[in-house]
N, C-alpha and C positions, 0 to 999 in steps of 0.2 A: 378593705380593713376591717375582719369579724372579731379582728382580736377588743376593739374597743365594746362590744355589746357581751366581750366574753368577761369581759373586766369591770362591768357591769354589770352579768350574774355572781363576781364572786363577791363584790360589798355590798349583794344581797342575800346572802349567802352569809357577810360574817355579820352584818345588821339582822337577820333572823338570829344567830345563835346572843347577838351583845342582848337581847331580851328575853330569850332565855336559857342563857347562863348569865345574864346581871355581869354584867361590862361593860364600861364605858370606850375604853379605848382599848386600837388593835398597833401594837405596838412594832410585832413583826409575823412575816406570815412564809412559811412557805409551800414552793407549789410544784407539783411534780406534773413532768413533762414530756413524752414519748414524742419520738421522730418521724412520728409518722400522723398524728395530733392534726397536723394540718397549721402549726401553730406556728412565723413566725413572732423567735424568743425578741427583737429586739421591739418592736411594733406594741409586745406584748408589755412589757417594760412599759412602756409612754402611753401606753395606754392610763396606764396601772398609776401612776402618782395622777395625769390625770384626771384620771376619772373619780380619786380617793380624795383630790381634793377641796376641802370644808366638811366632813365625812368625818368619825371617829378611826379611821383610816387613815387621816391628811400626817402626811408623814412620814407612814408607817414604813420596813424596809422591807423589802421584798426580796426574796432569795431562791434562784429559780436552779432545780432540779433536775438534768436533763438527763433522764429515764434511757436503755436500749430498746429494742427494738427484735423480738423473737420471731419464726415460726415454727410451726411444726412441719418439718419436710416424711410427704410421706415414701418416700423412696429409703432415704434412709433412717425413717424410723424414730426419729430426735430430734427435739429442739434445736436448730441452730439459729445466728446473731447472723438478722439483716439491718441496712441498712432504710432505707426503702422500697414501697407496699411490694412494688414485681421487680425484686432481685430472684434471683436464680441465687436456691438454696448454695450456701458457700465450698461446701464439701464435695458436692455430686452433679452440679449444675440445673440439677429439676426444676421445674418450673412451680412442679401439685404443693406449693407447699398453704399451710394455712394458720395468718398471723395468729396469735395467741397472745402479744405487749406490746406495747408500744401506742396504741394510739391516743393515751389516757392526755386526764391533765387536771388534774383534782387538787384541790386545796390536804396535804403532806400535816402542815400541822401550822398554831398561831399561837403569840406571847401574847395575850392580853393582861389588859389594867380597868 
């Protein structure tokens, strides 16, 4: 369950930003998670709740925004939506796809005090 270590990294970013931007608590955070990131959403929610206990983000509302994955199809010469990393192009069936997005896990924004 690598989601725990991901949550620890998210908390570390929050703590670093708290020092730099002089805030004491995080009330809410929104994360963008792509379908190719390898992150299990429910494990991420559980890990976030556990990792943030007794920290500046204790009780923080977590919102997860699931993004879509896209790839450049060399046959169609255009961006297409994919569900998994080795999917075929939904238009022409080619597997000559270059993933362009969908593997991200990032903090979109936070509400702080």
